[in-house]
C-alpha positions in Angstrom: 126.5 -5.0 134.8 127.1 -1.8 136.8 129.0 -0.4 133.8 126.1 -1.1 131.5 123.7 0.6 133.8 125.9 3.7 134.0 126.1 3.9 130.2 122.4 3.7 129.9 121.8 6.3 132.5 124.3 8.7 130.9 122.7 8.3 127.5 119.2 9.0 128.9 120.5 12.1 130.7 122.0 13.4 127.5 118.7 13.0 125.6 116.8 14.8 128.3 119.3 17.7 128.4 119.2 18.0 124.6 115.4 18.1 124.5 115.4 20.8 127.2 117.9 22.9 125.3 115.9 22.6 122.0 112.6 23.5 123.8 114.3 26.6 125.3 115.6 27.7 121.9 112.3 27.0 120.1 110.3 29.0 122.7 112.7 31.9 123.1 110.0 34.4 121.9 107.9 33.4 124.8 110.4 34.9 127.2 110.7 38.2 125.1 109.2 41.1 127.1 109.5 43.9 124.5 106.9 45.2 122.0 105.6 42.8 119.3 104.8 43.6 115.6 101.0 43.6 115.2 101.1 41.9 111.8 103.7 39.1 112.4 103.7 38.7 116.1 107.5 38.8 116.1 109.5 41.2 118.3 109.7 44.7 116.8 113.5 44.4 116.8 113.2 41.5 114.4 110.6 43.2 112.1 111.8 45.2 109.0 111.7 49.0 109.4 108.5 50.6 108.0 109.0 53.5 105.6 105.4 54.3 104.8 101.8 53.5 105.8 98.7 54.0 103.7 95.9 56.0 105.2 93.5 56.2 102.3 93.3 55.4 98.6 95.0 58.7 97.7 97.2 59.3 100.7 99.9 57.6 102.7 102.5 58.8 105.3 106.2 58.8 104.4 108.3 58.2 107.5 111.5 59.1 105.8 110.2 62.5 104.6 108.0 62.9 107.7 105.1 64.1 105.5 101.8 63.0 104.1 102.3 61.9 100.5 99.8 62.2 97.6 100.6 60.2 94.5 100.3 62.0 91.1 100.3 60.5 87.6 99.3 57.0 88.5 101.9 57.0 91.4 104.9 58.1 89.3 105.3 61.3 91.3 104.3 62.5 94.7 103.2 65.8 96.4 104.1 66.0 100.1 102.5 68.1 102.8 102.8 68.4 106.6 99.0 68.0 106.8 96.6 65.2 105.9 93.6 65.8 103.7 90.8 67.6 105.7 92.9 68.8 108.6 92.3 72.1 110.4 95.4 73.8 111.9 96.4 77.1 113.5 100.1 76.9 112.4 101.9 77.0 109.0 101.7 74.2 106.5 104.6 73.0 104.3 104.0 71.7 100.8 106.7 70.3 98.4 106.7 68.1 95.4 108.8 66.1 92.9 110.5 68.2 90.3 108.2 67.2 87.5 105.0 68.3 89.3 103.5 71.7 89.0 101.5 72.7 92.0 98.3 74.7 91.8 97.2 76.0 95.2 94.0 78.0 95.9 93.2 80.0 99.0 89.5 80.8 99.4 89.1 80.1 95.6 91.9 82.4 94.5 95.1 81.0 92.9 98.3 81.7 94.7 101.5 82.8 92.9 104.5 80.4 92.7 106.4 82.7 95.2 103.7 82.1 97.8 104.0 78.3 97.8 106.2 76.3 100.1 105.2 77.4 103.6 101.6 78.6 103.9 100.4 80.5 107.0 97.6 82.9 106.0 94.2 82.1 107.3 91.8 80.5 104.7 90.5 77.4 103.0 93.1 75.7 100.8 92.8 73.3 97.9 95.9 71.7 96.3 96.0 70.3 92.8 98.9 69.0 90.7 99.5 69.3 87.0 101.6 66.6 85.4 101.7 66.6 81.6 98.3 67.5 80.2 96.3 66.4 83.3 95.4 68.1 86.5 94.6 66.1 89.6 92.8 67.5 92.7 94.8 66.1 95.7 93.8 67.4 99.1 92.4 70.3 101.1 92.9 71.9 104.5 92.1 74.9 106.5 94.3 77.3 108.5 92.5 79.2 111.2 93.6 81.7 113.9 93.5 81.8 117.7 89.9 83.1 117.1 87.7 81.9 114.3 84.1 82.0 113.1 84.4 78.3 112.1 80.9 76.9 111.5 79.6 73.4 112.4 82.5 71.4 113.9 85.6 69.4 113.2 85.4 66.1 111.4 88.6 64.1 111.7 90.6 63.3 108.5 90.4 59.7 107.4 92.4 57.4 109.7 92.3 59.9 112.7 90.3 59.9 115.9 89.8 62.1 118.9 91.6 61.4 122.2 90.2 64.2 124.4 88.3 67.5 124.0 87.6 70.4 126.3 85.2 73.4 126.0 85.9 76.4 128.3 88.2 74.2 130.4 85.5 71.5 131.0 85.3 68.1 129.4 83.4 68.4 126.1 81.2 65.8 124.4 82.6 64.3 121.2 82.3 61.4 118.9 85.2 59.2 117.8 85.7 61.2 114.6 83.7 64.4 115.1 83.2 67.2 117.6 80.5 69.8 117.3 81.7 73.4 117.8 78.4 75.3 117.8 78.8 77.2 121.0 81.1 80.3 121.1 84.0 79.8 123.4 87.5 78.2 123.8 88.1 74.7 122.5 91.0 72.3 123.1 91.0 69.1 121.0 93.6 66.4 121.0 93.6 63.7 118.3 95.8 61.0 116.8 96.7 59.2 113.7 97.2 55.6 114.9 99.0 54.5 111.7 102.0 56.8 112.2 101.4 57.4 116.0 101.4 61.2 115.5 99.3 63.3 117.9 97.9 66.7 117.1 96.3 69.5 119.1 93.8 72.2 118.0 93.2 75.2 120.2 90.9 78.0 119.1 88.1 80.2 120.3 84.9 80.3 118.3 83.6 83.8 117.8 80.7 84.5 115.4 79.8 88.0 116.6 80.3 90.7 114.0 82.3 93.9 115.0 80.2 96.3 117.0 81.0 99.6 115.4 79.1 102.9 115.8 78.8 106.0 113.6 78.6 109.2 115.7 77.4 112.5 114.1 74.3 114.6 113.5 71.7 112.7 111.3 68.7 114.2 109.7 65.3 112.6 109.2 66.5 110.8 106.1 69.3 109.1 107.9 72.0 111.1 106.2 74.6 113.0 108.2 74.8 116.8 108.3 78.1 116.8 110.2 81.4 115.0 110.2 81.2 111.3 111.2 83.4 109.6 113.9 83.7 105.8 113.6 83.9 104.2 117.1 84.0 100.6 118.5 87.0 99.4 116.5 89.1 96.7 118.3 92.7 95.6 118.1 93.0 93.2 115.2 90.2 94.7 113.2 90.8 95.6 109.5 88.9 98.4 107.8 88.4 98.9 104.0 86.6 102.0 102.8 85.2 103.4 99.5 84.5 107.1 99.1 82.2 108.0 96.3 82.6 104.5 94.9 86.4 104.7 94.8 88.8 103.0 97.1 90.0 105.3 99.9 92.3 105.2 102.9 90.5 105.0 106.3 92.0 107.6 108.7 93.6 106.3 111.9 91.5 108.5 114.1 88.2 107.4 112.5 87.2 111.0 111.7 85.4 111.5 108.4 84.7 115.2 107.7 84.1 115.3 103.9 80.7 115.2 102.3 80.1 112.2 100.1 79.0 108.6 100.0 80.9 106.1 102.2 81.0 102.3 102.5 82.9 100.8 105.4 83.8 97.1 105.7 85.2 96.0 109.1 86.5 92.5 109.7 87.7 91.2 113.0 90.4 88.7 113.8 87.9 85.8 113.8 86.7 86.6 110.2 83.4 88.3 111.1 82.4 91.3 109.0 80.3 94.3 109.6 79.3 96.7 106.7 78.1 100.3 107.1 76.9 102.5 104.2 76.1 106.2 104.8 76.1 109.6 103.2 77.5 112.9 104.6 75.7 115.9 103.1 77.2 119.4 102.7 77.1 121.0 106.1 78.6 124.0 108.0 80.6 123.3 111.1 82.2 125.9 113.4 85.3 126.2 111.3 83.2 126.6 108.2 81.2 129.3 109.9 84.3 131.1 111.1 85.8 130.9 107.6 82.5 132.2 106.1 82.4 135.0 108.6 85.9 136.1 107.7 85.0 136.1 104.1 82.0 138.2 104.8 84.0 140.6 106.9 86.6 140.9 104.2 83.9 141.5 101.5 82.3 144.1 103.8 85.6 145.8 104.3 86.3 145.9 100.6 82.8 147.2 99.8 83.1 149.9 102.5 86.4 151.0 101.2 85.0 151.3 97.7 82.0 153.3 98.9 84.3 155.6 100.8 86.6 156.2 97.9 83.6 156.8 95.6 82.1 159.3 98.0 85.3 161.1 98.4 85.7 161.5 94.7 82.2 163.1 94.4 82.9 165.7 97.1 86.0 166.9 95.3 
C-alpha cells in the first residue's frame, strides 16, 4: 500500500513540474525587459531588420543608403537625397540617382549644369526633377539658407516630421506640432525629428529683413544729380555689389569712390539676401585737380601766346 502511494505521489509531482516548465517556456516574453517591436509586440532582437520606411506616397527612407528615396518611372528607379521634400537646411545637400536617371536641378528657377550636381551648398530654393525615357517627373524641393536669412513666413515641417523644441533669442518660442512662425527678426533655434527613422535635425538661423543701409556722399544740385565725385559708404562685410555704368556692366571700385561723370546703377545685397538699389547721375564737373590742370593749360597757352607776340614784335623792330 505504501508503495502504491509513493508511485501516485511521484507521478503527480512529475505532472506539476512539467506544467510549470511549460508555463515558464510559453511566457518567456513576459520576462523580457528589452524594447519591443511596435507592430508585432515581439522583442526587437527577434524582429527582422528594417531596410526602408515610407514617409509619403512619393518618398521613403532607405536605411542602407542612409538617404531619402524618391521613386522614378513607376518605382523602377530611385533618386536619393540627404534631405526630405520641403526641408530647410543651412548645410550642403547630397543628391545621387540610379544610372538610368537624368537629374534636372533648378536653383531659384535656373537650371544647374551637370558639373554642379552631387553636393549642393549655394543658398537658394531648389527643385529636383528626373527624366527617365521620354517622361520628366517632379520629385522634391528644398531650401538652403545661410546663418542669416530673409526667410518669410515660417517653417512648415516636411510630411512625417514634427518639432521637438524651439527657441527665439535664447528664450522658449511658441510653435505648433508641425509649424513655427518666424515673423520676428532675430535668432532662431529649432529641433525636430522624423519618428519613422528616428533622425533628429537642428535649424539655427537669424532672420534679417532689413535692406543694406548705404549712403551716397557728394555734392548734389537741385535736380538730385551730382556735380562732384560720389563716395559710396555703409557697406558691410558680406555685402556684394553689382554696378552698371552708362547701361554697361562695370567693376565697382574697392574704395567706393566714383569720379567719372555718367549714369550709375548700384545693386547691393547683404548676406541675408536683402537688396538695396541706388540709381544716380554724375554730371560733368570741375574738382581741384581739374582746376589745377586747367590752370596749367591756361598758363601754357599764355606762355606760348606771349612768346609769339614777343617774336613778332622783335621782327617788326628789325
